[in-house]
Phi, psi and omega in degrees: 000034176234142186211143177250126169271145171288162178275359173295153177302140180283318178211147167298130183283130171257104184300115183298158173233123190243125179237131191263329187211154178302151178279188178275170185301150185307127173087355179260141180294142177291123180288147181293129184273147174295140186282146181289150177250123186263125184259341193266334184283320184226161182291337180261120179299126180246152162300143182310320184297341185257357182272124182275343178284162174279112182224144174240128182251123175250116181263191187299318179302312177302314182290320183298315183290337187288334184071009184286140173270339180205175187298322180296319174294329179290310182290343173304337178255018183256130177302140178074005171246134175245114180247134176223151182228163187269061174092310192224166180298152171077343168279165192311131173246136176254147177229137178233151171235129177045049176078002179286172178283157177300339184260010182261019187228135185268134169246138183236143161237117186051038177087000180264123176287142180235020176284136177269104187271005174254354176300139176305331178292357175079021173110005171295161184234134179274114184277357176284349181262019175248111178287162184253358176303138169073007178276122177276318181191159184227131174243129179243116182254122182254126191113154184298139179230026185288349174290345177247324187252341183081218185303160179073334185269056182273320170247359173162185177225137168241120179247112178272117179246124187265169177293148176233150173298141180265115176244023187295318190244003182082353178297134172289134185220142176219138178212135175237134182234138171220137176218153181208148176208159173232150190222168176301153175068026174082011184272156181199156183218137168237145176195163176188162179212158182215130176234138181221134170230125179225098181316121019258018187228160179209157181211142177231118180239143184216142179221150174204157175213133179223156172221129179238139168097183000289155184248306188253293182245248176255023190281166183153185177202157177225153181201128177240134182222149170220132181218134181230136171232149179221151177224128180240119174279126182250038182122190185296328193230007176232151184208142178257122177253139173226148168209154170209141181214149171214149179216145176238124182228154183214134181211152176217126184198174178288135179307152187302328181229042182256004181094352176064193187287346182272324192230357180298132189273305175289333185050035174260136187270148172287138184243140173219142169223127185224155173226125178250149177218130182232138175211162175179155177208150184209148177240130178235148177218140182233111177255109180319129181067010181230208180282148169246116189225154178214135175237142184205163170222140183210170184201156176213132180228152178207132173243133185228134174241112190226158170215116170253120182291159174307139179254104184274147174263000182168180181224114355295159176306140180248196188280350176274001182292142178251130186295163170289156173220126169221153175156193186240159181208148189216118177237145181217137177235133179230132179227133162256135185211159173199148183218149177226143180220136180218136169273131172244111179079200184273340189236344188252141172222136178251144178222145176227131182233139172229147190210141175229130178223151178226122182240129184217150176208159173214156185213149177223096178245163170226126181260138178051032172060020182213326183271113181284149172217093178245134176195159178224143180211137173240156179211120173250136180226136173250144184213158181212144176214150175237148174210140181238132180234135175237123177228132177219122181048237182270016184238148180214147173229131180240133165230132188215155181207134179228149178222120175251137186224094170294136183313122179077010182226171182285150175294148177246119182256143182226097178270164176203143176229133173219145184220132177227128174221152173250133185281163181303145186091346176052039169251355187219143184225135176248141179228140173218143182212129180226135185198157171240141181223171185209161173219117175302144169304139181296162178294327176296318185292327180282323195249340181307120190292341184269307184241354174299160178216115184294339188259020172303141180261160176293150172279146186229162180210142166236127187233142177221130175222142178233128182226152175230134182235140177248120185254134165063043175296130181056023179082349191227353191231142176235136181227137174225152184217126180232135178252136182221153180217115185237130173245121173261136182231153179057042177295135175293130178214152175267129186259108189284337176293310179281338194048055180203160175278135177224161170272119172210326190281148168229129189234135176248120174243122170223153187178192181227142172238137182229131178237144179212145179220129171231139178256108178280150179293343183282003178090011175260129176245132171236165188192124185227164177203150177214151175234133172243119187218155175235130185225122182235134167285114184289132175076019176213159169269010177293144178242130173292146187277136177062053177235085181295146176275340177226133174215128176237137179224160171169183183211169170220133180231146186229120171270085188298329179204167181295339181267354194226127175236140175230141185226135173239133183248131182241135175221127177227134189226130176290171170295156191225156170274146181214164173217122179234127185309312187290332185224069187294342183283338179268095189237019173224134176259129179287162178286169184203158174225133173233163185223120180244151178235135178232142179222135177230133177230120180271111179271339174202169175306120173095340181243134187233139171256130179245148177212142185225139176230124173266131180070051187307323184267008180053045183283147174264119179206168178234140178266334171225159178292128184090356183241094187283152171293145181287000179085198184295129174225148188237154165213158182211149181183201181216163173218145178232139180219124173284152171062046187294000000 
């Protein structure tokens, strides 16, 4: 499982073009857009220009124009994010940020963490199980944010923010959305949402159902989701927030390291059935000139019933064969949390955060149809954080510190410093961000009776990134350049000699992220990004799986007419290291470039016809060894929106 890459360029980089929204009418100047407010990086919501961390914001227009059916599809075209899937839509998709593992990233839904710590993958999140109905915006933070969120936020955070009923001015509002599409290979998607606001209450409900596949044999997936949020105004300055969501999923596909449809020996599919439940409530109060505080309670649970077939290394089976694993697992997280914020003077803001969480899980697995693996594990953690923000004109300074103390264990400290300044003339901006993060060992890694290790130490990371931005070049172009260096320590790895998990690996990831945006006078807006990175295991010649040195993404949108919008998405990925049990000698996956087309045509007020073509050029490529792309795929459908 070791490989040496040459130092030659992996691919000539095609700088991706990412477009988030249609441009203005042809020949008209682009109106200044209101600046986005970022809520994920700091406890104090900040304008995007004052955020020192590397963050990407996808708003409702970005999501609607992308043609994506789930979160994994949407993020495939986001600069600085690497998403890979096991060949086809709807099957488990993996995501990495800046060389980290897929389980070193925190995923939030309206502030509620949804990482499953009893899963054998150690807390990673399958992004293909998140529908996009009712999603208002998504914030992607690259770099550790443990100073605010604690464990799991080691390489970054993905925050999904859903639509909320608008109660700001007491005006009655109603809105209904419905969409449906059918795709090649028998796939389809149905979804809808409903929002109503009647002061002092508002309600937003969304539901969806989708089916993907089959693609190769009997593989495919199904997912049904329901999400509801409610807001109640309790006077001029207080508000009650409530949310609840549930999803039921089912998937069948080739195991991730079993050789796929090309090299699998048994050709038996992995099966998973899951049910997720998320809920939460909070009370917020904002007193002008005084304290702004929030208290809340929330929870997340996941039940998983799965079977992974044996993965043979040959016929007859040899010592590299992996046994079958089947059984059920149940994970629950419960949190109590509160925050308080106050502004002192004109420029200073202070924040205090307190949190209590209980995480518990149990599993009942059978290995090789003979060896039991039953265990239960609980963990209680108390945490407190402070943050100070200084803002003056186009400059900001952020200092944060959080201490997490699991019961019976040592405390974990997470500091962070961030600085943003604009140079004279306000055409150039400099940013710097330093922070430390950590990830507690998953409950599975600590308690699994065969390979688990109760003495595992937390994984740690130290990150530094420095950025430069050029604003409004020639009035229509923005350019940014960010250098980053991340050191991961005490990474958990499996030792086959000891047959247990241990802390040993140290990984250094460093590179450059480039993003550019240009508005053409013809009404075409282009925006692109590319990541160049080196990821090395310190003191070893080992190579981490699925870490491309070069990745570029982007889009181009053209408002061809007031009723018609066209969008092209480009993705280019360099070659990666991989390991598949049946073919250990095939350890490199070639690079690839794909082009997707999305079209929206407004045929009547409130009605749109949509069409999407994935892999427009019908390119043949692999994301993992033995997992070929399904080739060109299409979908077509409609959207209906009241009060467009």
